[in-house]
DOPADREN-844159 format. One record per atom (N, C-alpha, C, O): residue number from 1; residue in one letter; atom name; x, y, z. Coordinates in pm, whole numbers, plus 32768, in hexadecimal, padded with zeros to 4 digits. Example, Ala and Ser with C-alpha at 12.3 -4.5 7.8 and 13.67 -1.06 7.14 Angstrom:
R bado torvo lumtor   px   py   pz
R    1     A      N 8527 7DC7 830C
R    1     A     CA 84CE 7E3E 830C
R    1     A      C 8528 7EB6 830C
R    1     A      O 8590 7EB4 834E
R    2     S      N 8505 7F1F 82C4
R    2     S     CA 8557 7F96 82CA
R    2     S      C 850A 8003 8313
R    2     S      O 853D 8072 8324
This chain:
R bado torvo lumtor   px   py   pz
R    1     X      N 82F4 7D1C 7FEF
R    1     X     CA 830C 7D03 7F63
R    1     X      C 82A7 7C9D 7F31
R    1     X      O 8296 7C33 7F6D
R    2     X      N 8265 7CBC 7EC4
R    2     X     CA 8201 7C61 7E8C
R    2     X      C 8246 7BFA 7E34
R    2     X      O 829B 7C1B 7DE2
R    3     X      N 8220 7B7E 7E47
R    3     X     CA 825B 7B13 7DF9
R    3     X      C 81EE 7AAF 7DD5
R    3     X      O 81A0 7A86 7E2C
R    4     X      N 81E7 7A89 7D57
R    4     X     CA 8188 7A23 7D2A
R    4     X      C 81D5 79BA 7CDC
R    4     X      O 8237 79D8 7C98
R    5     X      N 81A7 793F 7CE6
R    5     X     CA 81E6 78D2 7C9D
R    5     X      C 8182 789C 7C37
R    5     X      O 810B 788E 7C52
R    6     X      N 81B6 787E 7BC3
R    6     X     CA 8164 784C 7B56
R    6     X      C 8136 77BF 7B74
R    6     X      O 8187 7765 7B8B
R    7     X      N 80B3 77AC 7B72
R    7     X     CA 807D 7727 7B88
R    7     X      C 807B 76D8 7B07
R    7     X      O 8087 7712 7A9A
R    8     X      N 806C 7657 7B11
R    8     X     CA 806B 7605 7A98
R    8     X      C 7FEC 7622 7A48
R    8     X      O 7F7D 761F 7A7E
R    9     X      N 7FFD 763F 79CA
R    9     X     CA 7F8C 765C 7973
R    9     X      C 7F52 76E6 7986
R    9     X      O 7EE5 7702 7954
R   10     X      N 7F96 773C 79CD
R   10     X     CA 7F62 77C2 79E7
R   10     X      C 7F94 7822 797C
R   10     X      O 800A 781E 7957
R   11     X      N 7F3D 7877 794B
R   11     X     CA 7F62 78D7 78E5
R   11     X      C 7FA1 7953 7920
R   11     X      O 7F98 796D 7998
R   12     X      N 7FE1 79A0 78CA
R   12     X     CA 8024 7A19 78F6
R   12     X      C 7FC0 7A7F 792C
R   12     X      O 7FDE 7AC6 798B
R   13     X      N 7F4A 7A87 78EF
R   13     X     CA 7EE5 7AE9 7919
R   13     X      C 7EB9 7AD1 79A9
R   13     X      O 7EAE 7B2F 79F8
R   14     X      N 7EA1 7A52 79CB
R   14     X     CA 7E75 7A35 7A54
R   14     X      C 7EE7 7A4A 7AB7
R   14     X      O 7ED0 7A73 7B29
R   15     X      N 7F62 7A2F 7A8D
R   15     X     CA 7FD6 7A48 7AE1
R   15     X      C 7FE5 7ADD 7AFD
R   15     X      O 7FFD 7B06 7B6E
R   16     X      N 7FD7 7B2C 7A94
R   16     X     CA 7FE0 7BBE 7AA2
R   16     X      C 7F70 7BF3 7AFA
R   16     X      O 7F86 7C4F 7B4A
R   17     X      N 7EF9 7BBC 7AEE
R   17     X     CA 7E87 7BE5 7B3F
R   17     X      C 7EA1 7BC8 7BD3
R   17     X      O 7E86 7C1C 7C29
R   18     X      N 7ED7 7B51 7BF0
R   18     X     CA 7EF8 7B2E 7C7B
R   18     X      C 7F64 7B8A 7CB3
R   18     X      O 7F5E 7BB4 7D27
R   19     X      N 7FC8 7BA9 7C60
R   19     X     CA 8034 7C02 7C8C
R   19     X      C 7FFC 7C8D 7CAB
R   19     X      O 801D 7CC7 7D13
R   20     X      N 7FA9 7CC3 7C53
R   20     X     CA 7F6F 7D47 7C6B
R   20     X      C 7F1C 7D49 7CEA
R   20     X      O 7F20 7DAB 7D35
R   21     X      N 7ED2 7CDF 7D05
R   21     X     CA 7E82 7CD7 7D7E
R   21     X      C 7EDC 7CD7 7DFA
R   21     X      O 7EBD 7D19 7E5D
R   22     X      N 7F49 7C8E 7DF5
R   22     X     CA 7FA5 7C8B 7E66
R   22     X      C 7FE5 7D13 7E7D
R   22     X      O 7FF7 7D3D 7EF0
R   23     X      N 8007 7D58 7E11
R   23     X     CA 8043 7DDE 7E1E
R   23     X      C 7FDF 7E3E 7E5E
R   23     X      O 8005 7E8E 7EB4
R   24     X      N 7F61 7E37 7E37
R   24     X     CA 7EFC 7E8F 7E71
R   24     X      C 7EE3 7E6D 7F03
R   24     X      O 7ED4 7EC8 7F55
R   25     X      N 7EDD 7DEE 7F24
R   25     X     CA 7EC3 7DC7 7FAF
R   25     X      C 7F39 7DE9 8009
R   25     X      O 7F26 7E06 807F
R   26     X      N 7FB0 7DE5 7FD3
R   26     X     CA 8026 7E06 8021
R   26     X      C 8042 7E9B 8029
R   26     X      O 80A2 7EC5 806A
R   27     X      N 7FEF 7EEB 7FE9
R   27     X     CA 7FFD 7F7D 7FE8
R   27     X      C 8087 7FAA 7FB9
R   27     X      O 80BD 800D 7FEA
R   28     X      N 80BF 7F61 7F5B
R   28     X     CA 8145 7F7E 7F29
R   28     X      C 8144 7FFF 7ED6
R   28     X      O 819C 8053 7EE5
R   29     X      N 80E0 800E 7E7F
R   29     X     CA 80DB 8087 7E2B
R   29     X      C 80C5 8104 7E7F
R   29     X      O 80FC 816D 7E60
R   30     X      N 8074 80FA 7EE7
R   30     X     CA 805E 816E 7F3E
R   30     X      C 80E0 8197 7F81
R   30     X      O 80FB 820E 7F8F
R   31     X      N 812E 8136 7FAA
R   31     X     CA 81AF 8153 7FE9
R   31     X      C 820F 8193 7F85
R   31     X      O 8258 81F0 7FA8
R   32     X      N 820E 8163 7F0A
R   32     X     CA 8266 819C 7EA3
R   32     X      C 823F 822C 7E88
R   32     X      O 8296 8283 7E7D
R   33     X      N 81BE 8246 7E7D
R   33     X     CA 8191 82D0 7E64
R   33     X      C 81B7 832B 7ED8
R   33     X      O 81DE 839E 7EC3
R   34     X      N 81AD 82F8 7F52
R   34     X     CA 81CD 8348 7FC7
R   34     X      C 8262 8369 7FCC
R   34     X      O 8288 83D5 7FF7
R   35     X      N 82B5 830D 7FA1
R   35     X     CA 8345 8320 7FA7
R   35     X      C 837F 8362 7F2A
R   35     X      O 83F8 8374 7F20
R   36     X      N 832A 8386 7ECC
R   36     X     CA 835A 83BF 7E4E
R   36     X      C 83A6 8441 7E64
R   36     X      O 840B 845A 7E22
R   37     X      N 8377 8493 7EC0
R   37     X     CA 83B8 8511 7EE0
R   37     X      C 83DB 8513 7F74
R   37     X      O 839B 84D1 7FC6
R   38     X      N 8440 8560 7F94
R   38     X     CA 846A 856B 801F
R   38     X      C 83FD 85AF 8071
R   38     X      O 83C1 8611 8046
R   39     X      N 83E4 8579 80E7
R   39     X     CA 8381 85B3 8141
R   39     X      C 83CA 85E6 81BC
R   39     X      O 840F 859B 8201
R   40     X      N 83BA 8666 81D8
R   40     X     CA 83FC 86A0 824D
R   40     X      C 83C5 865E 82CC
R   40     X      O 8351 8635 82CF
R   41     X      N 8417 8654 8333
R   41     X     CA 83E9 8616 83AF
R   41     X      C 836C 865A 83E9
R   41     X      O 8316 8617 8421
R   42     X      N 8364 86DE 83DB
R   42     X     CA 82ED 8723 840E
R   42     X      C 8270 86FB 83C0
R   42     X      O 8205 86ED 83FA
R   43     X      N 827E 86E8 833C
R   43     X     CA 820C 86BD 82EB
R   43     X      C 81E3 862F 830F
R   43     X      O 816C 860F 8314
R   44     X      N 8246 85D9 8328
R   44     X     CA 8227 854F 834E
R   44     X      C 81DD 854D 83D4
R   44     X      O 817D 8502 83E5
R   45     X      N 8209 85A1 8432
R   45     X     CA 81C7 85A8 84B4
R   45     X      C 8136 85D6 84A4
R   45     X      O 80DB 859E 84E1
R   46     X      N 8121 863D 8450
R   46     X     CA 8099 866F 8439
R   46     X      C 8041 8603 83FB
R   46     X      O 7FCD 85F3 8421
R   47     X      N 8079 85B8 839A
R   47     X     CA 802C 854F 8358
R   47     X      C 8006 84E2 83BA
R   47     X      O 7F95 84B1 83B9
R   48     X      N 8065 84BB 8411
R   48     X     CA 8049 8453 8473
R   48     X      C 7FE3 8481 84DA
R   48     X      O 7F8C 8434 8502
R   49     X      N 7FEC 84FF 8505
R   49     X     CA 7F8B 8534 8565
R   49     X      C 7EFF 8537 8529
R   49     X      O 7E9D 8517 856D
R   50     X      N 7EF6 855F 84AA
R   50     X     CA 7E73 8562 8467
R   50     X      C 7E3A 84D4 845D
R   50     X      O 7DC2 84C1 846F
R   51     X      N 7E8F 8472 8441
R   51     X     CA 7E60 83E8 8439
R   51     X      C 7E2E 83B8 84C1
R   51     X      O 7DCA 8371 84C9
R   52     X      N 7E74 83DE 852B
R   52     X     CA 7E48 83B8 85B2
R   52     X      C 7DC0 83F5 85D1
R   52     X      O 7D68 83B3 8609
R   53     X      N 7DAF 8475 85AC
R   53     X     CA 7D2D 84B7 85C4
R   53     X      C 7CBF 8472 8577
R   53     X      O 7C52 845A 85AD
R   54     X      N 7CD9 8450 84F7
R   54     X     CA 7C73 840C 84A8
R   54     X      C 7C50 8384 84E5
R   54     X      O 7BDC 835E 84EA
R   55     X      N 7CB5 833E 8514
R   55     X     CA 7C9E 82B9 854E
R   55     X      C 7C4D 82C2 85CF
R   55     X      O 7BF5 8270 85E8
R   56     X      N 7C6B 8327 8621
R   56     X     CA 7C22 8335 86A0
R   56     X      C 7B90 835D 8687
R   56     X      O 7B37 832F 86CE
R   57     X      N 7B79 83B2 8624
R   57     X     CA 7AEF 83D9 8602
R   57     X      C 7AA3 8360 85CE
R   57     X      O 7A2E 834C 85EF
R   58     X      N 7AE6 830F 857D
R   58     X     CA 7AA6 8297 8546
R   58     X      C 7A85 8235 85B6
R   58     X      O 7A1E 81F1 85B0
R   59     X      N 7ADA 822D 861B
R   59     X     CA 7AC3 81D1 868A
R   59     X      C 7A50 81FC 86E4
R   59     X      O 7A10 81A9 8723
R   60     X      N 7A36 827F 86EB
R   60     X     CA 79CB 82B1 8740
R   60     X      C 7942 829D 8703
R   60     X      O 78DE 82A1 874B
R   61     X      N 793B 8287 8682
R   61     X     CA 78B8 8276 8640
R   61     X      C 7875 81F7 8664
R   61     X      O 7808 81DC 8634
């Protein structure tokens, strides 16, 4: 969960910018998009296997 605290003399724009940066670094939006629709277990397995293959190819380079 992303949480930011307002600093003294800090404007709303900079606070919002820091919050957006934390959300992007925490991959929160990507997780929300992934969970938007139900994913069958077989599809999840295929996605994970593809990610493993991509990671192993990247490691061999």
